[in-house]
N, C-alpha and C positions, 0 to 999 in steps of 0.2 A: 516447447512449454507453451500450454494453452493460458491463455489471457485470464487474469482475474475478472470478475463481474462487477465488483464495487470496490470503492475506496474505503481502506481499512479504517481512515481517520474520521471521515464525514458521512460515509455510507452512499455516497453519489455514484451513479452508475459510470463507468469508465469508457464514455464514449467521445468526450472531447479530446482535441488533439494535445499532445504533450502528457497524456496519462501513461502510466508504466506498470508493469508487473514484475516482480523479482522474487527471489527466494530470501526468506529471513537469514541474516548473516549468522543466527545461532542455532538455526534448525532447518528443516527442508519444507517449511510451510510457504505456500504462496501468498505474497503480498501484493495488493493493488492500491495504488496511490493516483488520485486525479491530480490535473495541473495545477489547480488552485492550491491544494494543500501542499503540493511540492514547493511552488513559488514562495507560499507563506511560512514555509519550514515547520508545518503543524506536526507535532509528534504523533507517531503510531505506536501501537501496543500489539505485539503478537499475541495471538489467542492461544497458541499452542506452548511457548516456552517463557512468555512473559518478557522477552526482549523488548525495550524502548528505544526507538530510533527518531532522528530528526526529520 
């Protein structure tokens, strides 16, 4: 799977160590998360299906 380019929560580019890309648990949309938002448990909102995750 190709890595996402931006964090879905803050919009920051995913260049820092600890950032990740995964598939939405509810649909097949690619989700990108930066290390900062992951560590702070900032919620994300899937733009395709509306799923909200921690």
